[in-house]
Kinemage of the C-alpha trace (Angstrom):
@kinemage 1
@onewidth
@group {chain A} dominant
@subgroup {mainchain}
@vectorlist {calphas} color= white
{ca met a 1} P -70.833 -13.657 -92.977
{ca lys a 2} L -68.489 -11.815 -90.626
{ca val a 3} L -66.249 -13.575 -88.114
{ca arg a 4} L -63.486 -12.311 -85.865
{ca val a 5} L -60.131 -13.931 -86.699
{ca thr a 6} L -57.235 -13.858 -84.244
{ca tyr a 7} L -53.745 -15.197 -84.900
{ca met a 8} L -51.697 -16.162 -81.854
{ca ala a 9} L -48.017 -16.884 -81.111
{ca val a 10} L -45.743 -16.926 -84.197
{ca leu a 11} L -48.731 -16.382 -86.499
{ca arg a 12} L -49.294 -13.021 -84.827
{ca gly a 13} L -45.789 -11.962 -85.831
{ca val a 14} L -46.217 -12.826 -89.510
{ca ser a 15} L -49.749 -11.489 -89.882
{ca glu a 16} L -50.196 -7.934 -91.099
{ca ile a 17} L -53.331 -7.587 -88.939
{ca pro a 18} L -53.405 -10.303 -86.242
{ca glu a 19} L -56.930 -9.488 -84.966
{ca arg a 20} L -59.744 -8.384 -87.221
{ca glu a 21} L -63.211 -9.010 -88.559
{ca ile a 22} L -63.311 -10.853 -91.853
{ca glu a 23} L -66.272 -10.957 -94.194
{ca phe a 24} L -66.441 -13.996 -96.481
{ca asn a 25} L -68.943 -16.169 -98.307
{ca gly a 26} L -69.282 -19.478 -96.553
{ca ser a 27} L -70.638 -21.284 -93.529
{ca thr a 28} L -67.892 -23.600 -92.270
{ca leu a 29} L -64.381 -23.422 -90.893
{ca gly a 30} L -63.174 -24.977 -94.153
{ca asp a 31} L -64.747 -22.137 -96.109
{ca leu a 32} L -62.971 -19.599 -93.909
{ca val a 33} L -59.640 -21.419 -94.248
{ca glu a 34} L -60.008 -21.432 -98.051
{ca phe a 35} L -60.697 -17.705 -97.969
{ca leu a 36} L -57.632 -17.084 -95.803
{ca arg a 37} L -55.469 -19.260 -98.063
{ca ala a 38} L -56.476 -17.078 -101.000
{ca thr a 39} L -56.178 -13.686 -99.311
{ca glu a 40} L -53.533 -13.654 -96.573
{ca pro a 41} L -49.945 -12.469 -97.178
{ca ala a 42} L -47.328 -14.997 -98.288
{ca ala a 43} L -45.419 -14.988 -94.984
{ca leu a 44} L -48.514 -16.000 -93.046
{ca lys a 45} L -49.610 -18.576 -95.620
{ca ser a 46} L -46.180 -20.221 -95.596
{ca arg a 47} L -46.455 -20.703 -91.819
{ca met a 48} L -50.094 -21.835 -91.828
{ca phe a 49} L -50.132 -24.167 -94.835
{ca asp a 50} L -47.878 -26.996 -95.999
{ca glu a 51} L -46.649 -27.682 -99.553
{ca ser a 52} L -49.968 -29.428 -100.330
{ca ser a 53} L -51.921 -26.319 -99.251
{ca arg a 54} L -53.300 -28.094 -96.176
{ca met a 55} L -53.271 -26.390 -92.822
{ca arg a 56} L -50.215 -27.470 -90.877
{ca ala a 57} L -50.888 -30.142 -88.270
{ca asp a 58} L -49.438 -28.061 -85.441
{ca ile a 59} L -52.124 -25.376 -85.695
{ca val a 60} L -55.070 -25.699 -83.340
{ca val a 61} L -58.194 -23.768 -84.276
{ca phe a 62} L -60.699 -22.590 -81.688
{ca ile a 63} L -64.213 -21.436 -82.496
{ca asn a 64} L -65.661 -19.414 -79.628
{ca asp a 65} L -63.105 -20.970 -77.227
{ca ala a 66} L -63.895 -24.580 -78.285
{ca asp a 67} L -61.385 -26.759 -80.141
{ca ser a 68} L -62.728 -27.033 -83.690
{ca met a 69} L -61.799 -30.731 -83.794
{ca leu a 70} L -64.563 -31.299 -81.232
{ca thr a 71} L -67.159 -29.468 -83.324
{ca gly a 72} L -66.537 -30.958 -86.768
{ca gly a 73} L -63.028 -29.951 -87.839
{ca met a 74} L -63.074 -28.199 -91.208
{ca ala a 75} L -66.809 -28.968 -91.440
{ca ala a 76} L -67.477 -27.089 -88.177
{ca pro a 77} L -70.273 -24.603 -88.760
{ca leu a 78} L -69.644 -20.895 -88.338
{ca lys a 79} L -72.201 -18.206 -87.726
{ca asp a 80} L -72.067 -14.463 -87.991
{ca gly a 81} L -70.071 -12.965 -85.115
{ca asp a 82} L -68.095 -16.100 -84.198
{ca glu a 83} L -64.511 -15.761 -83.003
{ca val a 84} L -61.959 -18.034 -84.692
{ca val a 85} L -58.495 -18.288 -83.136
{ca phe a 86} L -55.510 -19.904 -84.869
{ca leu a 87} L -52.894 -21.085 -82.371
{ca pro a 88} L -49.767 -23.001 -83.379
{ca ser a 89} L -48.741 -25.491 -80.735
{ca val a 90} L -45.434 -25.025 -78.984
{ca his a 91} L -42.805 -27.752 -79.273
{ca gly a 92} L -39.471 -27.995 -77.639
{ca gly a 93} L -37.441 -29.623 -74.984
């Protein structure tokens, strides 16, 4: 399956290629995240994943402009041609 992956905000700065098509074997957001955990550069992985290899809680994932938490979270289905956007939330005062 091929999906378009886009990294936003600080993830864009630590990604070697912040927007691209990715081909992977799988059918869910969790499958894509596992693929990214195994293949992305260390700088990006250290910002996306915590010490337990789980995606950091401050990262919101959109699938075709919809928050993935509303479509099944890591079990959200993906189909060929979907756009998946990783956006870390902004905190501050």
